[in-house]
C-alpha positions as a Markdown table, in Angstrom:
| # | Residue | x | y | z |
|---|---|---|---|---|
| 1 | Met | 0.0 | -0.1 | -0.2 |
| 2 | Glu | 2.5 | 2.3 | 0.4 |
| 3 | Gly | 4.4 | 1.8 | -2.6 |
| 4 | Leu | 0.8 | 2.8 | -4.1 |
| 5 | Ala | 0.8 | 6.0 | -2.2 |
| 6 | His | 4.9 | 6.9 | -3.0 |
| 7 | Lys | 3.7 | 6.4 | -6.6 |
| 8 | Glu | 1.0 | 8.5 | -6.8 |
| 9 | Lys | 2.7 | 11.8 | -5.0 |
| 10 | Val | 6.0 | 11.1 | -7.0 |
| 11 | Glu | 3.8 | 11.3 | -10.3 |
| 12 | Glu | 2.0 | 14.6 | -8.8 |
| 13 | Leu | 5.5 | 15.9 | -8.1 |
| 14 | Lys | 6.1 | 15.4 | -11.0 |
| 15 | Thr | 4.1 | 17.1 | -13.2 |
| 16 | Gln | 4.3 | 19.8 | -11.3 |
| 17 | Trp | 7.7 | 20.1 | -11.9 |
| 18 | Lys | 7.4 | 19.8 | -15.5 |
| 19 | Gln | 4.7 | 22.8 | -15.0 |
| 20 | Leu | 7.2 | 24.3 | -12.9 |
| 21 | Trp | 10.3 | 23.8 | -16.3 |
| 22 | Cys | 7.9 | 24.5 | -19.2 |
| 23 | Glu | 6.0 | 27.7 | -17.5 |
| 24 | Arg | 8.7 | 29.9 | -16.2 |
| 25 | Ile | 9.8 | 33.1 | -17.0 |
| 26 | Asp | 13.7 | 33.6 | -18.9 |
| 27 | Asp | 15.0 | 36.4 | -18.1 |
| 28 | Lys | 17.5 | 36.7 | -21.4 |
| 29 | Phe | 19.4 | 39.9 | -19.6 |
| 30 | Lys | 20.3 | 38.3 | -16.6 |
| 31 | Ala | 20.4 | 34.9 | -18.4 |
| 32 | Glu | 18.2 | 33.3 | -15.5 |
| 33 | Gly | 15.1 | 31.7 | -15.7 |
| 34 | Ile | 11.4 | 32.3 | -12.8 |
| 35 | Ala | 9.2 | 31.4 | -11.6 |
| 36 | Asn | 6.1 | 33.0 | -12.1 |
| 37 | Thr | 4.1 | 30.8 | -9.6 |
| 38 | Asp | 4.8 | 29.5 | -5.9 |
| 39 | Tyr | 5.1 | 25.5 | -6.1 |
| 40 | Ser | 4.7 | 25.1 | -2.5 |
| 41 | Lys | 4.9 | 21.3 | -2.7 |
| 42 | Leu | 7.9 | 21.4 | -4.3 |
| 43 | Phe | 9.2 | 24.2 | -2.0 |
| 44 | Val | 9.5 | 26.7 | -4.6 |
| 45 | Glu | 8.3 | 30.4 | -4.1 |
| 46 | Lys | 7.7 | 33.4 | -7.6 |
| 47 | Gly | 10.2 | 34.5 | -8.4 |
| 48 | Thr | 12.5 | 31.9 | -7.0 |
| 49 | Val | 15.8 | 31.5 | -9.6 |
| 50 | Ile | 15.7 | 28.4 | -10.3 |
| 51 | Phe | 18.1 | 28.5 | -13.4 |
| 52 | Ala | 20.5 | 30.6 | -13.8 |
| 53 | Thr | 23.8 | 30.3 | -15.6 |
| 54 | Arg | 26.7 | 31.4 | -12.7 |
| 55 | Asn | 27.1 | 31.4 | -9.2 |
| 56 | Phe | 23.5 | 28.7 | -8.9 |
| 57 | Lys | 23.1 | 26.4 | -7.2 |
| 58 | Met | 20.4 | 23.7 | -9.6 |
| 59 | Leu | 16.6 | 22.3 | -8.4 |
| 60 | Ser | 16.9 | 19.2 | -8.1 |
| 61 | Phe | 14.0 | 16.7 | -8.2 |
| 62 | Lys | 16.1 | 14.2 | -5.7 |
| 63 | Glu | 15.9 | 16.5 | -3.6 |
| 64 | Ile | 12.6 | 17.3 | -3.0 |
| 65 | Leu | 11.8 | 13.3 | -3.4 |
| 66 | Gln | 14.2 | 13.0 | 0.0 |
| 67 | Leu | 12.5 | 15.8 | 1.7 |
| 68 | His | 9.3 | 14.8 | 0.9 |
| 69 | Gly | 10.3 | 11.2 | 2.2 |
| 70 | Val | 9.7 | 8.7 | -0.2 |
| 71 | Ile | 11.9 | 6.3 | -0.4 |
| 72 | Asp | 14.4 | 3.8 | -3.2 |
| 73 | Val | 14.6 | 7.2 | -4.6 |
| 74 | Asp | 17.1 | 6.2 | -7.0 |
| 75 | Arg | 13.8 | 4.2 | -8.0 |
| 76 | Phe | 11.5 | 7.2 | -9.7 |
| 77 | Val | 15.0 | 9.6 | -11.0 |
| 78 | Gln | 16.8 | 8.2 | -13.4 |
| 79 | Pro | 21.0 | 9.2 | -12.5 |
| 80 | Ser | 22.4 | 11.9 | -14.7 |
| 81 | Pro | 24.5 | 11.8 | -17.1 |
| 82 | Ser | 27.6 | 12.3 | -16.0 |
| 83 | Val | 26.7 | 9.4 | -13.4 |
| 84 | Gly | 25.5 | 6.8 | -15.7 |
| 85 | Gly | 23.1 | 6.0 | -17.5 |
| 86 | Trp | 22.3 | 4.2 | -20.9 |
| 87 | Gly | 24.0 | 7.6 | -22.1 |
| 88 | Arg | 27.4 | 7.2 | -20.6 |
| 89 | Phe | 27.6 | 2.6 | -20.6 |
| 90 | Ile | 26.9 | 3.6 | -25.3 |
| 91 | Lys | 29.8 | 5.9 | -24.2 |
| 92 | Thr | 32.2 | 3.4 | -22.3 |
| 93 | Ile | 31.4 | 0.0 | -23.2 |
| 94 | Ile | 29.5 | -1.2 | -26.8 |
| 95 | Ala | 31.4 | 2.1 | -28.6 |
| 96 | Asn | 34.8 | 1.1 | -27.2 |
| 97 | Gln | 35.0 | -2.3 | -28.4 |
| 98 | Lys | 36.7 | -4.3 | -31.2 |
| 99 | Pro | 35.8 | -5.2 | -34.1 |
| 100 | Ser | 35.2 | -8.9 | -34.9 |
| 101 | Arg | 35.9 | -11.5 | -36.9 |
| 102 | Arg | 33.7 | -10.6 | -39.0 |
| 103 | Val | 34.2 | -7.6 | -40.3 |
| 104 | Lys | 38.4 | -7.6 | -40.2 |
| 105 | Arg | 37.5 | -11.1 | -42.6 |
| 106 | Ala | 34.9 | -8.8 | -44.7 |
| 107 | Gln | 37.8 | -6.0 | -44.7 |
| 108 | Gln | 40.7 | -8.0 | -45.9 |
| 109 | Tyr | 38.5 | -8.5 | -48.5 |
| 110 | Leu | 37.6 | -5.5 | -50.1 |
| 111 | Asn | 41.0 | -4.6 | -50.0 |
| 112 | Cys | 41.8 | -8.0 | -51.6 |
| 113 | Gln | 38.8 | -6.6 | -54.6 |
| 114 | Lys | 40.1 | -2.4 | -54.4 |
| 115 | Gln | 43.0 | -3.2 | -57.7 |
| 116 | Arg | 42.3 | -0.8 | -60.0 |
| 117 | Gln | 41.8 | -1.3 | -63.8 |
| 118 | Gln | 44.3 | 0.5 | -66.3 |
| 119 | Leu | 42.8 | 3.9 | -67.4 |
| 120 | Lys | 41.8 | 4.8 | -70.6 |
| 121 | Lys | 43.5 | 8.1 | -72.2 |
| 122 | Gly | 46.5 | 7.6 | -70.0 |
| 123 | Gly | 44.4 | 8.8 | -66.9 |
| 124 | Arg | 42.6 | 11.6 | -68.5 |
| 125 | Gly | 38.8 | 9.6 | -68.9 |
| 126 | Trp | 36.9 | 9.8 | -73.0 |
| 127 | Leu | 37.5 | 13.7 | -73.3 |
| 128 | His | 39.6 | 14.3 | -76.5 |
| 129 | Phe | 41.5 | 17.7 | -76.8 |
């Protein structure tokens, strides 16, 4: 029963989180994003800077879930790309694999067949000067 309550709470917080980021006010002069309404469940008041380019601590959905007492937060929130995730896994494991034997054989076969024929007209092509 507690799992369903946590799941409903997380879904409600996610909708507010998405709404916060979609409806923010972008101040292009100061290069920051500002909340336009109060989000009491996210602990964000109207006029709070939610995004800036310098000297700023970013809002974290994971921390908000922990403040609400959600158990096993990692189950609901994906890790950041710098820590891990599918993108990091692909870059570190899959992209660095050495080619298999089939690929090597195919490359050897293609290299053998690339013997060039004698060029027509000494390499000048079909044009006559």
